[in-house]
C-alpha beads as a LAMMPS data file, in Angstrom:
LAMMPS data file: protein, C-alpha beads

276 atoms
275 bonds

1 atom types
1 bond types

-500.0 500.0 xlo xhi
-500.0 500.0 ylo yhi
-500.0 500.0 zlo zhi

Masses

1 110.0

Atoms # bond

1 1 1 17.429 -25.928 -24.634
2 1 1 17.671 -25.401 -20.885
3 1 1 15.632 -27.149 -18.235
4 1 1 14.477 -26.299 -14.716
5 1 1 15.655 -28.970 -12.263
6 1 1 12.689 -28.181 -9.991
7 1 1 9.665 -28.317 -12.278
8 1 1 11.217 -29.891 -15.384
9 1 1 9.945 -27.161 -17.725
10 1 1 12.133 -26.472 -20.761
11 1 1 13.214 -22.973 -21.776
12 1 1 15.246 -21.385 -24.532
13 1 1 19.038 -21.248 -24.293
14 1 1 18.884 -17.481 -23.672
15 1 1 16.813 -17.884 -20.480
16 1 1 18.612 -17.783 -17.131
17 1 1 15.829 -18.647 -14.668
18 1 1 12.567 -20.553 -14.792
19 1 1 9.620 -18.228 -15.368
20 1 1 7.447 -20.402 -13.097
21 1 1 9.476 -20.789 -9.916
22 1 1 12.537 -18.612 -10.512
23 1 1 15.025 -21.476 -10.190
24 1 1 18.324 -21.324 -12.164
25 1 1 18.227 -23.256 -15.420
26 1 1 20.693 -25.973 -16.462
27 1 1 21.602 -27.300 -19.897
28 1 1 19.172 -29.938 -21.085
29 1 1 21.399 -33.056 -21.110
30 1 1 20.350 -36.683 -20.534
31 1 1 21.686 -36.481 -16.977
32 1 1 19.818 -33.245 -16.309
33 1 1 16.641 -34.703 -17.773
34 1 1 16.956 -37.716 -15.491
35 1 1 17.565 -35.467 -12.470
36 1 1 14.526 -33.365 -13.304
37 1 1 12.399 -36.508 -13.720
38 1 1 13.431 -37.808 -10.288
39 1 1 12.868 -34.428 -8.669
40 1 1 9.460 -33.778 -10.193
41 1 1 8.210 -37.299 -9.461
42 1 1 8.452 -36.631 -5.717
43 1 1 7.006 -33.127 -5.764
44 1 1 3.474 -31.867 -6.461
45 1 1 3.371 -30.284 -9.889
46 1 1 2.597 -26.562 -9.774
47 1 1 0.277 -24.947 -12.250
48 1 1 2.170 -23.242 -15.058
49 1 1 1.378 -19.631 -14.235
50 1 1 2.583 -16.968 -16.606
51 1 1 4.576 -14.057 -15.241
52 1 1 1.532 -11.801 -15.704
53 1 1 -0.667 -14.181 -13.695
54 1 1 1.909 -14.380 -10.918
55 1 1 2.087 -10.583 -10.703
56 1 1 -1.707 -10.351 -10.557
57 1 1 -1.774 -12.901 -7.719
58 1 1 0.977 -11.099 -5.823
59 1 1 -0.751 -7.736 -6.285
60 1 1 -4.019 -9.138 -4.977
61 1 1 -2.367 -10.822 -1.976
62 1 1 -0.485 -7.712 -0.908
63 1 1 -3.592 -5.511 -1.187
64 1 1 -5.732 -8.050 0.676
65 1 1 -3.258 -8.435 3.530
66 1 1 -2.503 -4.747 3.680
67 1 1 -5.967 -3.217 3.412
68 1 1 -8.628 -5.936 3.607
69 1 1 -9.270 -5.484 7.329
70 1 1 -9.144 -1.702 7.104
71 1 1 -11.680 -1.642 4.259
72 1 1 -13.995 -3.911 6.275
73 1 1 -13.766 -1.732 9.389
74 1 1 -14.222 1.437 7.327
75 1 1 -17.279 -0.017 5.582
76 1 1 -18.824 -1.071 8.903
77 1 1 -18.331 2.421 10.294
78 1 1 -19.772 3.988 7.152
79 1 1 -22.992 1.967 7.503
80 1 1 -22.999 2.161 11.330
81 1 1 -22.571 -1.600 11.747
82 1 1 -21.506 -2.642 15.251
83 1 1 -18.515 -4.941 14.722
84 1 1 -17.498 -4.932 18.375
85 1 1 -14.174 -3.096 18.174
86 1 1 -12.687 -1.409 21.208
87 1 1 -11.001 1.971 21.297
88 1 1 -7.355 1.751 20.341
89 1 1 -4.883 1.473 23.213
90 1 1 -1.140 0.922 23.459
91 1 1 -1.479 -2.809 22.816
92 1 1 -3.779 -2.153 19.876
93 1 1 -1.281 0.202 18.266
94 1 1 1.458 -2.361 18.834
95 1 1 -0.569 -5.031 17.056
96 1 1 -1.190 -2.679 14.145
97 1 1 2.524 -1.874 13.983
98 1 1 3.455 -5.569 13.855
99 1 1 0.899 -6.119 11.112
100 1 1 2.199 -3.261 8.987
101 1 1 5.842 -4.234 9.520
102 1 1 4.983 -7.785 8.429
103 1 1 3.360 -6.578 5.229
104 1 1 6.357 -4.380 4.472
105 1 1 8.552 -7.441 4.956
106 1 1 6.370 -9.339 2.475
107 1 1 6.695 -6.521 -0.034
108 1 1 10.463 -6.497 0.496
109 1 1 10.522 -10.234 -0.271
110 1 1 8.497 -9.857 -3.442
111 1 1 10.843 -7.139 -4.637
112 1 1 13.890 -9.183 -3.651
113 1 1 12.566 -12.126 -5.654
114 1 1 12.804 -9.911 -8.721
115 1 1 16.176 -8.468 -7.814
116 1 1 14.710 -5.128 -6.708
117 1 1 14.617 -3.017 -3.521
118 1 1 12.486 -0.242 -2.050
119 1 1 14.721 2.154 -3.949
120 1 1 13.311 0.623 -7.143
121 1 1 9.937 2.031 -6.090
122 1 1 11.343 5.520 -5.592
123 1 1 12.283 5.450 -1.900
124 1 1 15.546 7.351 -2.311
125 1 1 16.817 10.505 -0.627
126 1 1 17.937 13.797 -2.130
127 1 1 17.950 17.248 -0.551
128 1 1 15.580 18.543 -3.227
129 1 1 12.961 16.221 -1.752
130 1 1 12.512 18.768 1.036
131 1 1 11.466 21.362 -1.524
132 1 1 9.099 18.913 -3.175
133 1 1 7.686 18.054 0.245
134 1 1 6.863 21.713 0.987
135 1 1 5.189 22.217 -2.387
136 1 1 3.299 18.944 -2.098
137 1 1 2.110 19.780 1.412
138 1 1 0.872 23.225 0.328
139 1 1 -0.984 21.699 -2.627
140 1 1 -2.563 18.831 -0.699
141 1 1 -3.480 21.026 2.273
142 1 1 -5.257 23.461 -0.032
143 1 1 -6.988 20.610 -1.885
144 1 1 -8.282 19.105 1.355
145 1 1 -9.547 22.440 2.694
146 1 1 -11.261 23.475 -0.543
147 1 1 -12.873 20.072 -1.094
148 1 1 -14.090 19.791 2.476
149 1 1 -15.472 23.345 2.416
150 1 1 -17.318 22.657 -0.831
151 1 1 -18.804 19.392 0.461
152 1 1 -19.738 21.072 3.750
153 1 1 -21.707 23.852 2.103
154 1 1 -23.102 21.682 -0.686
155 1 1 -24.684 19.256 1.764
156 1 1 -27.308 20.875 3.975
157 1 1 -27.413 17.783 6.150
158 1 1 -23.785 18.133 7.197
159 1 1 -24.018 21.199 9.411
160 1 1 -21.246 20.892 11.947
161 1 1 -19.691 18.038 9.982
162 1 1 -16.141 19.119 10.834
163 1 1 -16.836 18.709 14.529
164 1 1 -18.509 15.372 13.833
165 1 1 -15.513 14.144 11.838
166 1 1 -13.086 15.236 14.561
167 1 1 -15.138 13.475 17.227
168 1 1 -15.454 10.250 15.198
169 1 1 -11.743 10.115 14.487
170 1 1 -10.833 10.951 18.073
171 1 1 -13.083 8.247 19.518
172 1 1 -12.049 5.535 17.066
173 1 1 -8.298 6.107 16.921
174 1 1 -7.432 7.759 20.221
175 1 1 -10.174 6.652 22.605
176 1 1 -7.558 4.764 24.632
177 1 1 -5.212 7.740 24.811
178 1 1 -1.972 8.573 23.008
179 1 1 1.116 6.577 24.018
180 1 1 4.656 6.172 22.737
181 1 1 3.342 3.192 20.764
182 1 1 0.808 5.467 19.088
183 1 1 3.535 7.915 18.079
184 1 1 5.742 5.092 16.847
185 1 1 2.898 3.813 14.706
186 1 1 2.423 7.324 13.283
187 1 1 6.019 7.198 12.032
188 1 1 5.628 3.710 10.533
189 1 1 2.261 4.118 8.835
190 1 1 3.275 6.616 6.086
191 1 1 5.991 4.235 4.880
192 1 1 3.513 1.359 4.965
193 1 1 0.756 3.094 3.043
194 1 1 2.840 4.922 0.470
195 1 1 5.187 2.042 -0.330
196 1 1 2.236 -0.246 -0.961
197 1 1 -0.845 1.675 -2.078
198 1 1 1.134 4.293 -3.974
199 1 1 4.435 2.890 -5.236
200 1 1 3.785 -0.855 -5.445
201 1 1 0.175 -0.744 -6.637
202 1 1 0.820 1.971 -9.202
203 1 1 3.956 0.251 -10.505
204 1 1 2.226 -3.107 -10.857
205 1 1 -0.978 -1.756 -12.413
206 1 1 1.070 0.281 -14.878
207 1 1 3.150 -2.797 -15.815
208 1 1 0.061 -5.012 -16.172
209 1 1 -2.135 -2.585 -18.113
210 1 1 0.317 -0.089 -19.617
211 1 1 -2.027 2.630 -18.349
212 1 1 -0.772 5.356 -16.037
213 1 1 -4.303 6.738 -15.729
214 1 1 -5.668 3.418 -14.470
215 1 1 -2.775 3.138 -12.020
216 1 1 -3.604 6.580 -10.620
217 1 1 -7.332 5.811 -10.354
218 1 1 -6.879 2.433 -8.649
219 1 1 -4.292 3.717 -6.178
220 1 1 -6.410 6.746 -5.244
221 1 1 -9.651 4.770 -4.951
222 1 1 -8.032 2.029 -2.870
223 1 1 -6.491 4.475 -0.403
224 1 1 -9.721 6.481 -0.116
225 1 1 -11.816 3.358 0.479
226 1 1 -10.407 2.632 3.937
227 1 1 -10.787 6.204 5.232
228 1 1 -14.595 6.357 5.301
229 1 1 -14.508 5.789 9.064
230 1 1 -13.807 9.544 9.213
231 1 1 -17.092 10.281 7.453
232 1 1 -17.899 10.821 3.801
233 1 1 -16.804 14.498 3.512
234 1 1 -13.430 13.849 5.149
235 1 1 -12.813 10.658 3.142
236 1 1 -13.599 12.349 -0.171
237 1 1 -11.451 15.336 0.798
238 1 1 -8.601 12.953 1.612
239 1 1 -9.269 11.374 -1.776
240 1 1 -8.201 14.652 -3.392
241 1 1 -4.996 14.538 -1.344
242 1 1 -4.347 10.966 -2.442
243 1 1 -5.023 11.938 -6.063
244 1 1 -2.329 14.619 -5.894
245 1 1 0.049 12.112 -4.286
246 1 1 -0.627 9.689 -7.158
247 1 1 -0.175 12.346 -9.834
248 1 1 3.095 13.455 -8.283
249 1 1 4.431 9.909 -8.091
250 1 1 3.341 9.115 -11.647
251 1 1 5.158 12.192 -12.891
252 1 1 8.374 12.003 -10.852
253 1 1 8.663 8.386 -9.625
254 1 1 9.920 9.869 -6.336
255 1 1 8.271 8.508 -3.207
256 1 1 10.200 10.284 -0.436
257 1 1 8.346 13.652 -0.712
258 1 1 5.021 11.810 -0.611
259 1 1 6.049 9.905 2.523
260 1 1 7.245 13.134 4.161
261 1 1 3.916 14.848 3.417
262 1 1 1.968 11.862 4.752
263 1 1 4.252 11.680 7.797
264 1 1 3.666 15.375 8.533
265 1 1 -0.111 14.843 8.484
266 1 1 0.018 11.764 10.722
267 1 1 2.373 13.292 13.285
268 1 1 0.559 16.627 13.515
269 1 1 -2.769 14.821 13.767
270 1 1 -1.499 12.591 16.564
271 1 1 -0.043 15.543 18.469
272 1 1 -3.306 17.472 18.018
273 1 1 -5.365 14.680 19.556
274 1 1 -2.756 14.138 22.283
275 1 1 -3.219 17.684 23.597
276 1 1 -7.007 17.807 23.231

Bonds

1 1 1 2
2 1 2 3
3 1 3 4
4 1 4 5
5 1 5 6
6 1 6 7
7 1 7 8
8 1 8 9
9 1 9 10
10 1 10 11
11 1 11 12
12 1 12 13
13 1 13 14
14 1 14 15
15 1 15 16
16 1 16 17
17 1 17 18
18 1 18 19
19 1 19 20
20 1 20 21
21 1 21 22
22 1 22 23
23 1 23 24
24 1 24 25
25 1 25 26
26 1 26 27
27 1 27 28
28 1 28 29
29 1 29 30
30 1 30 31
31 1 31 32
32 1 32 33
33 1 33 34
34 1 34 35
35 1 35 36
36 1 36 37
37 1 37 38
38 1 38 39
39 1 39 40
40 1 40 41
41 1 41 42
42 1 42 43
43 1 43 44
44 1 44 45
45 1 45 46
46 1 46 47
47 1 47 48
48 1 48 49
49 1 49 50
50 1 50 51
51 1 51 52
52 1 52 53
53 1 53 54
54 1 54 55
55 1 55 56
56 1 56 57
57 1 57 58
58 1 58 59
59 1 59 60
60 1 60 61
61 1 61 62
62 1 62 63
63 1 63 64
64 1 64 65
65 1 65 66
66 1 66 67
67 1 67 68
68 1 68 69
69 1 69 70
70 1 70 71
71 1 71 72
72 1 72 73
73 1 73 74
74 1 74 75
75 1 75 76
76 1 76 77
77 1 77 78
78 1 78 79
79 1 79 80
80 1 80 81
81 1 81 82
82 1 82 83
83 1 83 84
84 1 84 85
85 1 85 86
86 1 86 87
87 1 87 88
88 1 88 89
89 1 89 90
90 1 90 91
91 1 91 92
92 1 92 93
93 1 93 94
94 1 94 95
95 1 95 96
96 1 96 97
97 1 97 98
98 1 98 99
99 1 99 100
100 1 100 101
101 1 101 102
102 1 102 103
103 1 103 104
104 1 104 105
105 1 105 106
106 1 106 107
107 1 107 108
108 1 108 109
109 1 109 110
110 1 110 111
111 1 111 112
112 1 112 113
113 1 113 114
114 1 114 115
115 1 115 116
116 1 116 117
117 1 117 118
118 1 118 119
119 1 119 120
120 1 120 121
121 1 121 122
122 1 122 123
123 1 123 124
124 1 124 125
125 1 125 126
126 1 126 127
127 1 127 128
128 1 128 129
129 1 129 130
130 1 130 131
131 1 131 132
132 1 132 133
133 1 133 134
134 1 134 135
135 1 135 136
136 1 136 137
137 1 137 138
138 1 138 139
139 1 139 140
140 1 140 141
141 1 141 142
142 1 142 143
143 1 143 144
144 1 144 145
145 1 145 146
146 1 146 147
147 1 147 148
148 1 148 149
149 1 149 150
150 1 150 151
151 1 151 152
152 1 152 153
153 1 153 154
154 1 154 155
155 1 155 156
156 1 156 157
157 1 157 158
158 1 158 159
159 1 159 160
160 1 160 161
161 1 161 162
162 1 162 163
163 1 163 164
164 1 164 165
165 1 165 166
166 1 166 167
167 1 167 168
168 1 168 169
169 1 169 170
170 1 170 171
171 1 171 172
172 1 172 173
173 1 173 174
174 1 174 175
175 1 175 176
176 1 176 177
177 1 177 178
178 1 178 179
179 1 179 180
180 1 180 181
181 1 181 182
182 1 182 183
183 1 183 184
184 1 184 185
185 1 185 186
186 1 186 187
187 1 187 188
188 1 188 189
189 1 189 190
190 1 190 191
191 1 191 192
192 1 192 193
193 1 193 194
194 1 194 195
195 1 195 196
196 1 196 197
197 1 197 198
198 1 198 199
199 1 199 200
200 1 200 201
201 1 201 202
202 1 202 203
203 1 203 204
204 1 204 205
205 1 205 206
206 1 206 207
207 1 207 208
208 1 208 209
209 1 209 210
210 1 210 211
211 1 211 212
212 1 212 213
213 1 213 214
214 1 214 215
215 1 215 216
216 1 216 217
217 1 217 218
218 1 218 219
219 1 219 220
220 1 220 221
221 1 221 222
222 1 222 223
223 1 223 224
224 1 224 225
225 1 225 226
226 1 226 227
227 1 227 228
228 1 228 229
229 1 229 230
230 1 230 231
231 1 231 232
232 1 232 233
233 1 233 234
234 1 234 235
235 1 235 236
236 1 236 237
237 1 237 238
238 1 238 239
239 1 239 240
240 1 240 241
241 1 241 242
242 1 242 243
243 1 243 244
244 1 244 245
245 1 245 246
246 1 246 247
247 1 247 248
248 1 248 249
249 1 249 250
250 1 250 251
251 1 251 252
252 1 252 253
253 1 253 254
254 1 254 255
255 1 255 256
256 1 256 257
257 1 257 258
258 1 258 259
259 1 259 260
260 1 260 261
261 1 261 262
262 1 262 263
263 1 263 264
264 1 264 265
265 1 265 266
266 1 266 267
267 1 267 268
268 1 268 269
269 1 269 270
270 1 270 271
271 1 271 272
272 1 272 273
273 1 273 274
274 1 274 275
275 1 275 276
């Protein structure tokens, strides 16, 4: 038997690290047992989480930190609740950028703890990704246009909804103008969203449930949920885009084309509002 010097838990001889805290294991000898007893007597004893429970906790923490505030703001906008936010300015975009970079650092740490990198989630480069990007952009652009057109004509109360959506988005995101910080954030955000809501969430849900379908549904629903500030038709139309992103990732496990497609949308949208 082997023993963890940190928590004192015993493991089989084949184990290399403690499944609770990840510490290297040592042979269970009288001296090691005594060392573990001294160590654990001075430390608070952690609950014996299973690896599945730890992954569930980590998944929940990352999603909460990454999208909790965005979902709250989106929900308030959807129900026209005044939560006292100001139009975004250069400082606001800088704060958002720091927040997203911090969450990416947290994700990097979680992957590192398991001996993985962003490449493990599919963030790798190959020239064929450019071809996939073009095809993905054509597919998602068509899906957005067709879905939005259908919702526009199907809902008699949404006459002029495209103009309304454009105005809402312009006021909320670019009411303070477009600065270099805004453009910098537009480059960062696709990596932030797709690494977390697409690659990480789908990978973890698939590992926890063994269901690719559930991974696709949860990823798509989560990403759609914080876009309702653009209005219901636009959010649901974006949901079709996110669904295609999820299907592509589930099929290929390649994230770079998805990030490129998302980056194209964010940059062109920012430039559009900059020149309005």
